[in-house]
mmCIF file of the N, C-alpha and C atoms, coordinates in Angstrom:
data_MODEL
# 
_entry.id   MODEL 
# 
loop_
_atom_site.group_PDB 
_atom_site.id 
_atom_site.type_symbol 
_atom_site.label_atom_id 
_atom_site.label_alt_id 
_atom_site.label_comp_id 
_atom_site.label_asym_id 
_atom_site.label_entity_id 
_atom_site.label_seq_id 
_atom_site.pdbx_PDB_ins_code 
_atom_site.Cartn_x 
_atom_site.Cartn_y 
_atom_site.Cartn_z 
_atom_site.occupancy 
_atom_site.B_iso_or_equiv 
_atom_site.pdbx_formal_charge 
_atom_site.auth_seq_id 
_atom_site.auth_comp_id 
_atom_site.auth_asym_id 
_atom_site.auth_atom_id 
_atom_site.pdbx_PDB_model_num 
ATOM 1   N N  . UNK A 1 1  ? 132.954 264.940 36.844 1.00 0.00 ? 1  UNK A N  1 
ATOM 2   C CA . UNK A 1 1  ? 133.464 263.994 37.699 1.00 0.00 ? 1  UNK A CA 1 
ATOM 3   C C  . UNK A 1 1  ? 133.614 264.658 39.081 1.00 0.00 ? 1  UNK A C  1 
ATOM 4   N N  . UNK A 1 2  ? 133.205 263.992 40.110 1.00 0.00 ? 2  UNK A N  1 
ATOM 5   C CA . UNK A 1 2  ? 133.286 264.484 41.449 1.00 0.00 ? 2  UNK A CA 1 
ATOM 6   C C  . UNK A 1 2  ? 134.566 263.995 42.100 1.00 0.00 ? 2  UNK A C  1 
ATOM 7   N N  . UNK A 1 3  ? 135.360 264.973 42.637 1.00 0.00 ? 3  UNK A N  1 
ATOM 8   C CA . UNK A 1 3  ? 136.519 264.581 43.340 1.00 0.00 ? 3  UNK A CA 1 
ATOM 9   C C  . UNK A 1 3  ? 136.203 264.106 44.806 1.00 0.00 ? 3  UNK A C  1 
ATOM 10  N N  . UNK A 1 4  ? 136.873 263.130 45.212 1.00 0.00 ? 4  UNK A N  1 
ATOM 11  C CA . UNK A 1 4  ? 136.694 262.687 46.613 1.00 0.00 ? 4  UNK A CA 1 
ATOM 12  C C  . UNK A 1 4  ? 137.437 263.497 47.574 1.00 0.00 ? 4  UNK A C  1 
ATOM 13  N N  . UNK A 1 5  ? 136.866 263.812 48.702 1.00 0.00 ? 5  UNK A N  1 
ATOM 14  C CA . UNK A 1 5  ? 137.464 264.674 49.693 1.00 0.00 ? 5  UNK A CA 1 
ATOM 15  C C  . UNK A 1 5  ? 138.549 263.913 50.474 1.00 0.00 ? 5  UNK A C  1 
ATOM 16  N N  . UNK A 1 6  ? 139.396 264.674 51.107 1.00 0.00 ? 6  UNK A N  1 
ATOM 17  C CA . UNK A 1 6  ? 140.476 264.085 51.922 1.00 0.00 ? 6  UNK A CA 1 
ATOM 18  C C  . UNK A 1 6  ? 139.869 263.157 52.982 1.00 0.00 ? 6  UNK A C  1 
ATOM 19  N N  . UNK A 1 7  ? 140.408 261.982 53.074 1.00 0.00 ? 7  UNK A N  1 
ATOM 20  C CA . UNK A 1 7  ? 140.009 261.031 54.156 1.00 0.00 ? 7  UNK A CA 1 
ATOM 21  C C  . UNK A 1 7  ? 138.700 260.247 53.784 1.00 0.00 ? 7  UNK A C  1 
ATOM 22  N N  . UNK A 1 8  ? 138.156 260.567 52.633 1.00 0.00 ? 8  UNK A N  1 
ATOM 23  C CA . UNK A 1 8  ? 136.919 259.837 52.253 1.00 0.00 ? 8  UNK A CA 1 
ATOM 24  C C  . UNK A 1 8  ? 137.278 258.701 51.296 1.00 0.00 ? 8  UNK A C  1 
ATOM 25  N N  . UNK A 1 9  ? 136.743 257.530 51.544 1.00 0.00 ? 9  UNK A N  1 
ATOM 26  C CA . UNK A 1 9  ? 137.016 256.383 50.691 1.00 0.00 ? 9  UNK A CA 1 
ATOM 27  C C  . UNK A 1 9  ? 136.034 256.299 49.601 1.00 0.00 ? 9  UNK A C  1 
ATOM 28  N N  . UNK A 1 10 ? 136.407 255.614 48.521 1.00 0.00 ? 10 UNK A N  1 
ATOM 29  C CA . UNK A 1 10 ? 135.520 255.391 47.449 1.00 0.00 ? 10 UNK A CA 1 
ATOM 30  C C  . UNK A 1 10 ? 134.507 254.379 47.892 1.00 0.00 ? 10 UNK A C  1 
ATOM 31  N N  . UNK A 1 11 ? 133.228 254.539 47.494 1.00 0.00 ? 11 UNK A N  1 
ATOM 32  C CA . UNK A 1 11 ? 132.251 253.467 47.746 1.00 0.00 ? 11 UNK A CA 1 
ATOM 33  C C  . UNK A 1 11 ? 132.634 252.153 47.055 1.00 0.00 ? 11 UNK A C  1 
ATOM 34  N N  . UNK A 1 12 ? 132.481 251.041 47.734 1.00 0.00 ? 12 UNK A N  1 
ATOM 35  C CA . UNK A 1 12 ? 132.775 249.767 47.132 1.00 0.00 ? 12 UNK A CA 1 
ATOM 36  C C  . UNK A 1 12 ? 131.653 249.351 46.178 1.00 0.00 ? 12 UNK A C  1 
ATOM 37  N N  . UNK A 1 13 ? 131.950 248.327 45.374 1.00 0.00 ? 13 UNK A N  1 
ATOM 38  C CA . UNK A 1 13 ? 130.935 247.749 44.455 1.00 0.00 ? 13 UNK A CA 1 
ATOM 39  C C  . UNK A 1 13 ? 129.726 247.446 45.262 1.00 0.00 ? 13 UNK A C  1 
ATOM 40  N N  . UNK A 1 14 ? 129.813 246.771 46.318 1.00 0.00 ? 14 UNK A N  1 
ATOM 41  C CA . UNK A 1 14 ? 128.639 246.351 47.119 1.00 0.00 ? 14 UNK A CA 1 
ATOM 42  C C  . UNK A 1 14 ? 127.897 247.521 47.630 1.00 0.00 ? 14 UNK A C  1 
ATOM 43  N N  . UNK A 1 15 ? 128.600 248.638 48.048 1.00 0.00 ? 15 UNK A N  1 
ATOM 44  C CA . UNK A 1 15 ? 127.912 249.816 48.516 1.00 0.00 ? 15 UNK A CA 1 
ATOM 45  C C  . UNK A 1 15 ? 127.061 250.445 47.314 1.00 0.00 ? 15 UNK A C  1 
ATOM 46  N N  . UNK A 1 16 ? 127.669 250.481 46.173 1.00 0.00 ? 16 UNK A N  1 
ATOM 47  C CA . UNK A 1 16 ? 126.928 250.997 45.014 1.00 0.00 ? 16 UNK A CA 1 
ATOM 48  C C  . UNK A 1 16 ? 125.735 250.171 44.650 1.00 0.00 ? 16 UNK A C  1 
ATOM 49  N N  . UNK A 1 17 ? 125.856 248.785 44.756 1.00 0.00 ? 17 UNK A N  1 
ATOM 50  C CA . UNK A 1 17 ? 124.765 247.946 44.506 1.00 0.00 ? 17 UNK A CA 1 
ATOM 51  C C  . UNK A 1 17 ? 123.635 248.195 45.571 1.00 0.00 ? 17 UNK A C  1 
ATOM 52  N N  . UNK A 1 18 ? 123.974 248.328 46.810 1.00 0.00 ? 18 UNK A N  1 
ATOM 53  C CA . UNK A 1 18 ? 122.990 248.586 47.784 1.00 0.00 ? 18 UNK A CA 1 
ATOM 54  C C  . UNK A 1 18 ? 122.292 249.933 47.583 1.00 0.00 ? 18 UNK A C  1 
ATOM 55  N N  . UNK A 1 19 ? 123.080 250.907 47.222 1.00 0.00 ? 19 UNK A N  1 
ATOM 56  C CA . UNK A 1 19 ? 122.419 252.290 46.906 1.00 0.00 ? 19 UNK A CA 1 
ATOM 57  C C  . UNK A 1 19 ? 121.424 252.161 45.810 1.00 0.00 ? 19 UNK A C  1 
ATOM 58  N N  . UNK A 1 20 ? 121.862 251.425 44.700 1.00 0.00 ? 20 UNK A N  1 
ATOM 59  C CA . UNK A 1 20 ? 120.927 251.255 43.575 1.00 0.00 ? 20 UNK A CA 1 
ATOM 60  C C  . UNK A 1 20 ? 119.657 250.433 43.986 1.00 0.00 ? 20 UNK A C  1 
ATOM 61  N N  . UNK A 1 21 ? 119.898 249.382 44.727 1.00 0.00 ? 21 UNK A N  1 
ATOM 62  C CA . UNK A 1 21 ? 118.782 248.585 45.165 1.00 0.00 ? 21 UNK A CA 1 
ATOM 63  C C  . UNK A 1 21 ? 117.817 249.364 46.073 1.00 0.00 ? 21 UNK A C  1 
ATOM 64  N N  . UNK A 1 22 ? 118.290 250.207 46.900 1.00 0.00 ? 22 UNK A N  1 
ATOM 65  C CA . UNK A 1 22 ? 117.429 251.019 47.782 1.00 0.00 ? 22 UNK A CA 1 
ATOM 66  C C  . UNK A 1 22 ? 116.686 251.932 46.923 1.00 0.00 ? 22 UNK A C  1 
ATOM 67  N N  . UNK A 1 23 ? 117.349 252.611 45.952 1.00 0.00 ? 23 UNK A N  1 
ATOM 68  C CA . UNK A 1 23 ? 116.645 253.513 45.020 1.00 0.00 ? 23 UNK A CA 1 
ATOM 69  C C  . UNK A 1 23 ? 115.535 252.730 44.201 1.00 0.00 ? 23 UNK A C  1 
ATOM 70  N N  . UNK A 1 24 ? 115.794 251.579 43.740 1.00 0.00 ? 24 UNK A N  1 
ATOM 71  C CA . UNK A 1 24 ? 114.812 250.749 43.043 1.00 0.00 ? 24 UNK A CA 1 
ATOM 72  C C  . UNK A 1 24 ? 113.648 250.416 44.013 1.00 0.00 ? 24 UNK A C  1 
ATOM 73  N N  . UNK A 1 25 ? 113.905 250.156 45.244 1.00 0.00 ? 25 UNK A N  1 
ATOM 74  C CA . UNK A 1 25 ? 112.837 249.907 46.249 1.00 0.00 ? 25 UNK A CA 1 
ATOM 75  C C  . UNK A 1 25 ? 111.945 251.121 46.385 1.00 0.00 ? 25 UNK A C  1 
ATOM 76  N N  . UNK A 1 26 ? 112.543 252.311 46.533 1.00 0.00 ? 26 UNK A N  1 
ATOM 77  C CA . UNK A 1 26 ? 111.731 253.521 46.664 1.00 0.00 ? 26 UNK A CA 1 
ATOM 78  C C  . UNK A 1 26 ? 110.937 253.765 45.427 1.00 0.00 ? 26 UNK A C  1 
ATOM 79  N N  . UNK A 1 27 ? 111.429 253.332 44.235 1.00 0.00 ? 27 UNK A N  1 
ATOM 80  C CA . UNK A 1 27 ? 110.729 253.506 42.974 1.00 0.00 ? 27 UNK A CA 1 
ATOM 81  C C  . UNK A 1 27 ? 109.735 252.417 42.724 1.00 0.00 ? 27 UNK A C  1 
ATOM 82  N N  . UNK A 1 28 ? 109.757 251.376 43.625 1.00 0.00 ? 28 UNK A N  1 
ATOM 83  C CA . UNK A 1 28 ? 108.882 250.161 43.350 1.00 0.00 ? 28 UNK A CA 1 
ATOM 84  C C  . UNK A 1 28 ? 109.232 249.547 42.015 1.00 0.00 ? 28 UNK A C  1 
ATOM 85  N N  . UNK A 1 29 ? 110.466 249.229 41.757 1.00 0.00 ? 29 UNK A N  1 
ATOM 86  C CA . UNK A 1 29 ? 110.836 248.747 40.448 1.00 0.00 ? 29 UNK A CA 1 
ATOM 87  C C  . UNK A 1 29 ? 111.474 247.304 40.567 1.00 0.00 ? 29 UNK A C  1 
ATOM 88  N N  . UNK A 1 30 ? 110.493 246.299 40.657 1.00 0.00 ? 30 UNK A N  1 
ATOM 89  C CA . UNK A 1 30 ? 110.998 244.964 40.860 1.00 0.00 ? 30 UNK A CA 1 
ATOM 90  C C  . UNK A 1 30 ? 111.895 244.402 39.806 1.00 0.00 ? 30 UNK A C  1 
ATOM 91  N N  . UNK A 1 31 ? 111.684 244.856 38.521 1.00 0.00 ? 31 UNK A N  1 
ATOM 92  C CA . UNK A 1 31 ? 112.488 244.280 37.466 1.00 0.00 ? 31 UNK A CA 1 
ATOM 93  C C  . UNK A 1 31 ? 113.977 244.746 37.635 1.00 0.00 ? 31 UNK A C  1 
ATOM 94  N N  . UNK A 1 32 ? 114.146 245.973 38.090 1.00 0.00 ? 32 UNK A N  1 
ATOM 95  C CA . UNK A 1 32 ? 115.505 246.460 38.310 1.00 0.00 ? 32 UNK A CA 1 
ATOM 96  C C  . UNK A 1 32 ? 116.171 245.750 39.427 1.00 0.00 ? 32 UNK A C  1 
ATOM 97  N N  . UNK A 1 33 ? 115.396 245.354 40.513 1.00 0.00 ? 33 UNK A N  1 
ATOM 98  C CA . UNK A 1 33 ? 115.949 244.556 41.638 1.00 0.00 ? 33 UNK A CA 1 
ATOM 99  C C  . UNK A 1 33 ? 116.346 243.161 41.019 1.00 0.00 ? 33 UNK A C  1 
ATOM 100 N N  . UNK A 1 34 ? 115.476 242.599 40.186 1.00 0.00 ? 34 UNK A N  1 
ATOM 101 C CA . UNK A 1 34 ? 115.798 241.304 39.644 1.00 0.00 ? 34 UNK A CA 1 
ATOM 102 C C  . UNK A 1 34 ? 117.137 241.375 38.860 1.00 0.00 ? 34 UNK A C  1 
ATOM 103 N N  . UNK A 1 35 ? 117.383 242.479 38.168 1.00 0.00 ? 35 UNK A N  1 
ATOM 104 C CA . UNK A 1 35 ? 118.643 242.598 37.440 1.00 0.00 ? 35 UNK A CA 1 
ATOM 105 C C  . UNK A 1 35 ? 119.863 242.595 38.337 1.00 0.00 ? 35 UNK A C  1 
ATOM 106 N N  . UNK A 1 36 ? 119.699 243.090 39.502 1.00 0.00 ? 36 UNK A N  1 
ATOM 107 C CA . UNK A 1 36 ? 120.781 243.035 40.535 1.00 0.00 ? 36 UNK A CA 1 
ATOM 108 C C  . UNK A 1 36 ? 120.910 241.601 41.035 1.00 0.00 ? 36 UNK A C  1 
ATOM 109 N N  . UNK A 1 37 ? 119.846 241.086 41.613 1.00 0.00 ? 37 UNK A N  1 
ATOM 110 C CA . UNK A 1 37 ? 119.866 239.793 42.335 1.00 0.00 ? 37 UNK A CA 1 
ATOM 111 C C  . UNK A 1 37 ? 120.146 238.600 41.403 1.00 0.00 ? 37 UNK A C  1 
ATOM 112 N N  . UNK A 1 38 ? 119.728 238.697 40.133 1.00 0.00 ? 38 UNK A N  1 
ATOM 113 C CA . UNK A 1 38 ? 119.938 237.597 39.262 1.00 0.00 ? 38 UNK A CA 1 
ATOM 114 C C  . UNK A 1 38 ? 121.352 237.491 38.735 1.00 0.00 ? 38 UNK A C  1 
ATOM 115 N N  . UNK A 1 39 ? 122.181 238.559 38.920 1.00 0.00 ? 39 UNK A N  1 
ATOM 116 C CA . UNK A 1 39 ? 123.513 238.540 38.372 1.00 0.00 ? 39 UNK A CA 1 
ATOM 117 C C  . UNK A 1 39 ? 124.633 238.436 39.436 1.00 0.00 ? 39 UNK A C  1 
ATOM 118 N N  . UNK A 1 40 ? 124.186 238.201 40.667 1.00 0.00 ? 40 UNK A N  1 
ATOM 119 C CA . UNK A 1 40 ? 125.220 238.087 41.746 1.00 0.00 ? 40 UNK A CA 1 
ATOM 120 C C  . UNK A 1 40 ? 125.228 236.715 42.381 1.00 0.00 ? 40 UNK A C  1 
ATOM 121 N N  . UNK A 1 41 ? 126.346 236.312 42.883 1.00 0.00 ? 41 UNK A N  1 
ATOM 122 C CA . UNK A 1 41 ? 126.452 235.065 43.666 1.00 0.00 ? 41 UNK A CA 1 
ATOM 123 C C  . UNK A 1 41 ? 125.744 235.219 44.987 1.00 0.00 ? 41 UNK A C  1 
ATOM 124 N N  . UNK A 1 42 ? 125.349 234.076 45.503 1.00 0.00 ? 42 UNK A N  1 
ATOM 125 C CA . UNK A 1 42 ? 124.451 234.084 46.772 1.00 0.00 ? 42 UNK A CA 1 
ATOM 126 C C  . UNK A 1 42 ? 125.048 234.888 47.866 1.00 0.00 ? 42 UNK A C  1 
ATOM 127 N N  . UNK A 1 43 ? 126.359 234.821 48.070 1.00 0.00 ? 43 UNK A N  1 
ATOM 128 C CA . UNK A 1 43 ? 126.983 235.511 49.234 1.00 0.00 ? 43 UNK A CA 1 
ATOM 129 C C  . UNK A 1 43 ? 126.832 237.056 49.052 1.00 0.00 ? 43 UNK A C  1 
ATOM 130 N N  . UNK A 1 44 ? 126.972 237.564 47.874 1.00 0.00 ? 44 UNK A N  1 
ATOM 131 C CA . UNK A 1 44 ? 126.826 238.991 47.579 1.00 0.00 ? 44 UNK A CA 1 
ATOM 132 C C  . UNK A 1 44 ? 125.332 239.388 47.664 1.00 0.00 ? 44 UNK A C  1 
ATOM 133 N N  . UNK A 1 45 ? 124.423 238.498 47.197 1.00 0.00 ? 45 UNK A N  1 
ATOM 134 C CA . UNK A 1 45 ? 123.006 238.803 47.390 1.00 0.00 ? 45 UNK A CA 1 
ATOM 135 C C  . UNK A 1 45 ? 122.662 238.975 48.789 1.00 0.00 ? 45 UNK A C  1 
ATOM 136 N N  . UNK A 1 46 ? 123.212 238.116 49.645 1.00 0.00 ? 46 UNK A N  1 
ATOM 137 C CA . UNK A 1 46 ? 122.867 238.258 51.111 1.00 0.00 ? 46 UNK A CA 1 
ATOM 138 C C  . UNK A 1 46 ? 123.418 239.518 51.605 1.00 0.00 ? 46 UNK A C  1 
ATOM 139 N N  . UNK A 1 47 ? 124.553 240.033 51.215 1.00 0.00 ? 47 UNK A N  1 
ATOM 140 C CA . UNK A 1 47 ? 125.108 241.363 51.687 1.00 0.00 ? 47 UNK A CA 1 
ATOM 141 C C  . UNK A 1 47 ? 124.235 242.484 51.167 1.00 0.00 ? 47 UNK A C  1 
ATOM 142 N N  . UNK A 1 48 ? 123.733 242.390 49.934 1.00 0.00 ? 48 UNK A N  1 
ATOM 143 C CA . UNK A 1 48 ? 122.850 243.448 49.404 1.00 0.00 ? 48 UNK A CA 1 
ATOM 144 C C  . UNK A 1 48 ? 121.580 243.459 50.180 1.00 0.00 ? 48 UNK A C  1 
ATOM 145 N N  . UNK A 1 49 ? 121.007 242.282 50.416 1.00 0.00 ? 49 UNK A N  1 
ATOM 146 C CA . UNK A 1 49 ? 119.738 242.239 51.213 1.00 0.00 ? 49 UNK A CA 1 
ATOM 147 C C  . UNK A 1 49 ? 119.916 242.876 52.619 1.00 0.00 ? 49 UNK A C  1 
ATOM 148 N N  . UNK A 1 50 ? 121.029 242.500 53.206 1.00 0.00 ? 50 UNK A N  1 
ATOM 149 C CA . UNK A 1 50 ? 121.301 243.061 54.619 1.00 0.00 ? 50 UNK A CA 1 
ATOM 150 C C  . UNK A 1 50 ? 121.474 244.542 54.533 1.00 0.00 ? 50 UNK A C  1 
ATOM 151 N N  . UNK A 1 51 ? 122.127 245.067 53.496 1.00 0.00 ? 51 UNK A N  1 
ATOM 152 C CA . UNK A 1 51 ? 122.252 246.471 53.288 1.00 0.00 ? 51 UNK A CA 1 
ATOM 153 C C  . UNK A 1 51 ? 120.971 247.238 53.088 1.00 0.00 ? 51 UNK A C  1 
ATOM 154 N N  . UNK A 1 52 ? 120.110 246.589 52.272 1.00 0.00 ? 52 UNK A N  1 
ATOM 155 C CA . UNK A 1 52 ? 118.831 247.194 52.037 1.00 0.00 ? 52 UNK A CA 1 
ATOM 156 C C  . UNK A 1 52 ? 118.013 247.259 53.294 1.00 0.00 ? 52 UNK A C  1 
ATOM 157 N N  . UNK A 1 53 ? 117.996 246.119 54.050 1.00 0.00 ? 53 UNK A N  1 
ATOM 158 C CA . UNK A 1 53 ? 117.227 246.122 55.243 1.00 0.00 ? 53 UNK A CA 1 
ATOM 159 C C  . UNK A 1 53 ? 117.729 247.165 56.313 1.00 0.00 ? 53 UNK A C  1 
ATOM 160 N N  . UNK A 1 54 ? 119.034 247.398 56.350 1.00 0.00 ? 54 UNK A N  1 
ATOM 161 C CA . UNK A 1 54 ? 119.607 248.422 57.242 1.00 0.00 ? 54 UNK A CA 1 
ATOM 162 C C  . UNK A 1 54 ? 119.220 249.784 56.715 1.00 0.00 ? 54 UNK A C  1 
ATOM 163 N N  . UNK A 1 55 ? 119.241 250.086 55.454 1.00 0.00 ? 55 UNK A N  1 
ATOM 164 C CA . UNK A 1 55 ? 118.962 251.329 54.879 1.00 0.00 ? 55 UNK A CA 1 
ATOM 165 C C  . UNK A 1 55 ? 117.456 251.724 55.058 1.00 0.00 ? 55 UNK A C  1 
ATOM 166 N N  . UNK A 1 56 ? 116.613 250.737 55.059 1.00 0.00 ? 56 UNK A N  1 
ATOM 167 C CA . UNK A 1 56 ? 115.190 250.955 55.081 1.00 0.00 ? 56 UNK A CA 1 
ATOM 168 C C  . UNK A 1 56 ? 114.618 250.820 56.481 1.00 0.00 ? 56 UNK A C  1 
ATOM 169 N N  . UNK A 1 57 ? 115.438 250.742 57.485 1.00 0.00 ? 57 UNK A N  1 
ATOM 170 C CA . UNK A 1 57 ? 114.926 250.625 58.901 1.00 0.00 ? 57 UNK A CA 1 
ATOM 171 C C  . UNK A 1 57 ? 113.841 251.613 59.304 1.00 0.00 ? 57 UNK A C  1 
ATOM 172 N N  . UNK A 1 58 ? 114.004 252.814 58.848 1.00 0.00 ? 58 UNK A N  1 
ATOM 173 C CA . UNK A 1 58 ? 113.071 253.884 59.244 1.00 0.00 ? 58 UNK A CA 1 
ATOM 174 C C  . UNK A 1 58 ? 112.064 254.245 58.205 1.00 0.00 ? 58 UNK A C  1 
ATOM 175 N N  . UNK A 1 59 ? 111.972 253.456 57.151 1.00 0.00 ? 59 UNK A N  1 
ATOM 176 C CA . UNK A 1 59 ? 110.964 253.644 56.103 1.00 0.00 ? 59 UNK A CA 1 
ATOM 177 C C  . UNK A 1 59 ? 110.142 252.387 55.984 1.00 0.00 ? 59 UNK A C  1 
ATOM 178 N N  . UNK A 1 60 ? 109.149 252.280 56.841 1.00 0.00 ? 60 UNK A N  1 
ATOM 179 C CA . UNK A 1 60 ? 108.351 251.078 56.977 1.00 0.00 ? 60 UNK A CA 1 
ATOM 180 C C  . UNK A 1 60 ? 107.554 250.802 55.745 1.00 0.00 ? 60 UNK A C  1 
ATOM 181 N N  . UNK A 1 61 ? 107.156 251.804 55.043 1.00 0.00 ? 61 UNK A N  1 
ATOM 182 C CA . UNK A 1 61 ? 106.368 251.600 53.742 1.00 0.00 ? 61 UNK A CA 1 
ATOM 183 C C  . UNK A 1 61 ? 107.242 250.924 52.703 1.00 0.00 ? 61 UNK A C  1 
ATOM 184 N N  . UNK A 1 62 ? 108.432 251.426 52.430 1.00 0.00 ? 62 UNK A N  1 
ATOM 185 C CA . UNK A 1 62 ? 109.308 250.845 51.468 1.00 0.00 ? 62 UNK A CA 1 
ATOM 186 C C  . UNK A 1 62 ? 109.793 249.485 51.918 1.00 0.00 ? 62 UNK A C  1 
ATOM 187 N N  . UNK A 1 63 ? 110.091 249.292 53.213 1.00 0.00 ? 63 UNK A N  1 
ATOM 188 C CA . UNK A 1 63 ? 110.530 248.065 53.751 1.00 0.00 ? 63 UNK A CA 1 
ATOM 189 C C  . UNK A 1 63 ? 109.495 246.990 53.590 1.00 0.00 ? 63 UNK A C  1 
ATOM 190 N N  . UNK A 1 64 ? 108.191 247.364 53.828 1.00 0.00 ? 64 UNK A N  1 
ATOM 191 C CA . UNK A 1 64 ? 107.175 246.386 53.621 1.00 0.00 ? 64 UNK A CA 1 
ATOM 192 C C  . UNK A 1 64 ? 107.025 245.973 52.105 1.00 0.00 ? 64 UNK A C  1 
ATOM 193 N N  . UNK A 1 65 ? 107.228 246.966 51.255 1.00 0.00 ? 65 UNK A N  1 
ATOM 194 C CA . UNK A 1 65 ? 107.154 246.663 49.851 1.00 0.00 ? 65 UNK A CA 1 
ATOM 195 C C  . UNK A 1 65 ? 108.274 245.631 49.445 1.00 0.00 ? 65 UNK A C  1 
ATOM 196 N N  . UNK A 1 66 ? 109.508 245.963 50.013 1.00 0.00 ? 66 UNK A N  1 
ATOM 197 C CA . UNK A 1 66 ? 110.645 245.072 49.762 1.00 0.00 ? 66 UNK A CA 1 
ATOM 198 C C  . UNK A 1 66 ? 110.382 243.671 50.272 1.00 0.00 ? 66 UNK A C  1 
ATOM 199 N N  . UNK A 1 67 ? 109.833 243.560 51.436 1.00 0.00 ? 67 UNK A N  1 
ATOM 200 C CA . UNK A 1 67 ? 109.523 242.243 52.038 1.00 0.00 ? 67 UNK A CA 1 
ATOM 201 C C  . UNK A 1 67 ? 108.497 241.472 51.103 1.00 0.00 ? 67 UNK A C  1 
ATOM 202 N N  . UNK A 1 68 ? 107.548 242.249 50.599 1.00 0.00 ? 68 UNK A N  1 
ATOM 203 C CA . UNK A 1 68 ? 106.623 241.618 49.651 1.00 0.00 ? 68 UNK A CA 1 
ATOM 204 C C  . UNK A 1 68 ? 107.298 241.162 48.374 1.00 0.00 ? 68 UNK A C  1 
ATOM 205 N N  . UNK A 1 69 ? 108.235 242.019 47.875 1.00 0.00 ? 69 UNK A N  1 
ATOM 206 C CA . UNK A 1 69 ? 108.941 241.579 46.700 1.00 0.00 ? 69 UNK A CA 1 
ATOM 207 C C  . UNK A 1 69 ? 109.772 240.320 46.993 1.00 0.00 ? 69 UNK A C  1 
ATOM 208 N N  . UNK A 1 70 ? 110.469 240.250 48.110 1.00 0.00 ? 70 UNK A N  1 
ATOM 209 C CA . UNK A 1 70 ? 111.222 239.056 48.442 1.00 0.00 ? 70 UNK A CA 1 
ATOM 210 C C  . UNK A 1 70 ? 110.288 237.836 48.638 1.00 0.00 ? 70 UNK A C  1 
ATOM 211 N N  . UNK A 1 71 ? 109.173 238.006 49.244 1.00 0.00 ? 71 UNK A N  1 
ATOM 212 C CA . UNK A 1 71 ? 108.180 236.889 49.425 1.00 0.00 ? 71 UNK A CA 1 
ATOM 213 C C  . UNK A 1 71 ? 107.795 236.325 48.018 1.00 0.00 ? 71 UNK A C  1 
ATOM 214 N N  . UNK A 1 72 ? 107.475 237.281 47.106 1.00 0.00 ? 72 UNK A N  1 
ATOM 215 C CA . UNK A 1 72 ? 107.060 236.857 45.797 1.00 0.00 ? 72 UNK A CA 1 
ATOM 216 C C  . UNK A 1 72 ? 108.190 236.140 44.994 1.00 0.00 ? 72 UNK A C  1 
ATOM 217 N N  . UNK A 1 73 ? 109.384 236.509 45.260 1.00 0.00 ? 73 UNK A N  1 
ATOM 218 C CA . UNK A 1 73 ? 110.556 235.843 44.631 1.00 0.00 ? 73 UNK A CA 1 
ATOM 219 C C  . UNK A 1 73 ? 110.667 234.454 45.167 1.00 0.00 ? 73 UNK A C  1 
ATOM 220 N N  . UNK A 1 74 ? 110.480 234.278 46.468 1.00 0.00 ? 74 UNK A N  1 
ATOM 221 C CA . UNK A 1 74 ? 110.599 232.987 47.139 1.00 0.00 ? 74 UNK A CA 1 
ATOM 222 C C  . UNK A 1 74 ? 109.556 232.049 46.552 1.00 0.00 ? 74 UNK A C  1 
ATOM 223 N N  . UNK A 1 75 ? 108.302 232.502 46.496 1.00 0.00 ? 75 UNK A N  1 
ATOM 224 C CA . UNK A 1 75 ? 107.168 231.743 45.986 1.00 0.00 ? 75 UNK A CA 1 
ATOM 225 C C  . UNK A 1 75 ? 107.449 231.361 44.569 1.00 0.00 ? 75 UNK A C  1 
ATOM 226 N N  . UNK A 1 76 ? 107.937 232.270 43.782 1.00 0.00 ? 76 UNK A N  1 
ATOM 227 C CA . UNK A 1 76 ? 108.219 232.006 42.349 1.00 0.00 ? 76 UNK A CA 1 
ATOM 228 C C  . UNK A 1 76 ? 109.314 230.980 42.183 1.00 0.00 ? 76 UNK A C  1 
ATOM 229 N N  . UNK A 1 77 ? 110.339 231.066 43.062 1.00 0.00 ? 77 UNK A N  1 
ATOM 230 C CA . UNK A 1 77 ? 111.406 230.083 43.062 1.00 0.00 ? 77 UNK A CA 1 
ATOM 231 C C  . UNK A 1 77 ? 110.948 228.721 43.439 1.00 0.00 ? 77 UNK A C  1 
ATOM 232 N N  . UNK A 1 78 ? 110.062 228.612 44.463 1.00 0.00 ? 78 UNK A N  1 
ATOM 233 C CA . UNK A 1 78 ? 109.624 227.324 44.962 1.00 0.00 ? 78 UNK A CA 1 
ATOM 234 C C  . UNK A 1 78 ? 108.687 226.643 43.904 1.00 0.00 ? 78 UNK A C  1 
ATOM 235 N N  . UNK A 1 79 ? 107.870 227.431 43.251 1.00 0.00 ? 79 UNK A N  1 
ATOM 236 C CA . UNK A 1 79 ? 106.924 226.879 42.274 1.00 0.00 ? 79 UNK A CA 1 
ATOM 237 C C  . UNK A 1 79 ? 107.672 226.437 41.095 1.00 0.00 ? 79 UNK A C  1 
# 
């Protein structure tokens, strides 16, 4: 178990979800992203998406993959 340093706060649940989601994006693992987004209320989903976009600003390849993932989810939802 890792001790937290003085003055460092624990990551929040949303921070942990964003970290996991970014890792899943790097691994190109859509099913894992589904497991996050399918189990959260809309307002938390929006916060996770915003966090992913912020984290991937300088990684255009992974960001474009994530945009494709989101587009496919929208199409699937509309159909």
